[in-house]
Every structure is written in C-alpha cells, then in structure tokens.
C-alpha positions as CSV (number, residue, x, y, z in Angstrom):
1,X,47.6,-5.8,41.0
2,X,46.9,-2.7,39.0
3,X,43.6,-0.8,39.4
4,X,42.5,-1.8,36.0
5,X,43.2,-5.4,36.5
6,X,41.4,-5.2,39.9
7,X,38.3,-3.7,38.2
8,X,38.3,-6.3,35.5
9,X,38.6,-9.1,38.1
10,X,35.9,-7.4,40.2
11,X,33.7,-7.2,37.1
12,X,34.1,-10.9,36.3
13,X,33.3,-11.9,39.9
14,X,30.3,-9.5,40.2
15,X,28.7,-9.8,36.8
16,X,25.5,-10.9,38.5
17,X,25.4,-7.7,40.5
18,X,23.8,-4.9,38.5
19,X,25.6,-1.6,38.8
20,X,28.7,-3.1,40.4
21,X,31.0,-1.4,37.9
22,X,29.2,1.9,38.3
23,X,29.7,1.7,42.1
24,X,33.5,1.3,41.4
25,X,33.5,4.6,39.4
26,X,32.9,3.1,35.9
27,X,29.8,4.0,34.0
28,X,28.2,1.9,31.3
29,X,27.4,4.0,28.2
30,X,24.3,2.8,26.4
31,X,24.4,2.8,22.6
32,X,21.2,3.9,21.0
33,X,19.4,1.2,19.1
34,X,19.3,1.5,15.3
35,X,15.9,2.3,13.8
36,X,14.0,-0.7,12.6
37,X,13.9,-1.6,8.9
38,X,10.4,-0.2,8.7
39,X,11.5,3.2,10.2
40,X,14.5,3.4,7.9
41,X,12.3,2.4,4.9
42,X,9.7,5.1,5.8
43,X,12.4,7.7,6.1
44,X,13.9,6.7,2.8
45,X,10.5,6.6,1.0
46,X,9.4,9.9,2.5
47,X,12.6,11.6,1.3
48,X,12.3,10.1,-2.2
49,X,8.6,11.2,-2.5
50,X,9.6,14.8,-1.4
51,X,12.5,14.7,-4.0
52,X,10.1,13.6,-6.7
53,X,7.6,16.3,-5.9
54,X,10.4,19.0,-5.9
55,X,11.8,17.7,-9.2
56,X,8.4,17.9,-10.8
57,X,7.6,21.3,-9.3
58,X,4.8,20.0,-7.1
59,X,4.6,22.3,-4.1
60,X,3.8,21.1,-0.7
61,X,1.3,23.3,1.3
62,X,2.8,25.5,3.9
63,X,2.3,24.1,7.4
64,X,-0.8,25.4,9.2
65,X,1.3,25.9,12.3
66,X,4.9,25.4,13.2
67,X,4.4,21.9,14.6
68,X,2.1,20.7,11.8
69,X,4.0,18.5,9.3
70,X,3.2,18.7,5.6
71,X,4.2,15.1,5.1
72,X,3.6,12.4,7.7
73,X,2.9,8.6,8.2
74,X,-0.4,7.3,9.5
75,X,-0.5,6.6,13.3
76,X,-3.0,3.8,13.6
77,X,-1.6,0.3,12.8
78,X,-3.9,-0.2,9.8
79,X,-2.8,3.2,8.4
80,X,0.9,3.0,9.4
81,X,1.9,2.2,5.8
82,X,0.2,5.3,4.4
83,X,2.1,8.6,3.7
84,X,0.0,11.7,3.9
85,X,1.0,14.8,1.9
86,X,-0.5,18.3,2.1
87,X,-0.2,19.7,-1.4
88,X,-0.5,23.4,-2.1
89,X,-3.9,24.3,-3.3
90,X,-5.7,21.2,-2.0
91,X,-7.8,21.3,1.1
92,X,-7.4,17.6,2.0
93,X,-4.1,15.6,2.4
94,X,-3.3,13.1,-0.4
95,X,-2.7,9.5,0.7
96,X,0.1,7.3,-0.7
97,X,-0.3,3.7,0.3
98,X,2.7,1.4,0.5
99,X,2.9,-2.3,1.3
100,X,4.8,-3.4,4.4
101,X,7.1,-5.4,2.3
102,X,8.0,-2.4,0.2
103,X,8.7,-0.3,3.3
104,X,10.9,-3.0,4.8
105,X,12.8,-3.5,1.5
106,X,13.6,0.3,1.4
107,X,15.2,0.1,4.8
108,X,18.1,-2.3,4.5
109,X,21.0,-2.3,6.9
C-alpha cells in the first residue's frame, strides 16, 4: 500500500477524529468565507457613490486623522443601511439611506 493510499484509508476510518489527518502530517487549509450579499452590496454601493461624487466634482472632506474614514456605513443595526459621507466644506456628515433589499440586490454572487 502506498503512503497516499494509506493516508486516504486512515482518513476514511478516522473521519470522526478531529485532527487525525493533521497528526499524520497533512494540514487542512481553510478557505475564507465569501462576504455576505449585504457586505458585497455595501461595497458596490459605496464605490458607485464615490464614483458619482468624483464624476460630478463633489469633493469628499479630507480625513481628520489617518484612521478616520470619509465614507462609512452605520454601526448600529438600525443605522447599518445608512452610508455617511463627509463632504468638503460641510461640518456634519451627510447620510444616504438605502433599503436592505436594495443593498442585497447590489451584492449578487
């Protein structure tokens, strides 16, 4: 029996033992999960809004500090469908509200 065949047989017999393959020198590589439709939709909408602003010569405000975004989504569940923009020359962020359906529809597979 070859080493590979032996490992496959061992894997079949020890499928109930977590880490059995790892102990034999084989490591399982986890594949990162794809972002949810909502996350993909938010990214797409945010990119489109920024493109529209740029195309129409609407300037975003410079960030107050390096880690401060000029465009971000609300954190709280009731505000998670709101995109906040800091425009140049305005002291308060502008809020763009989107429906959950619209966000999900913008994030297809």
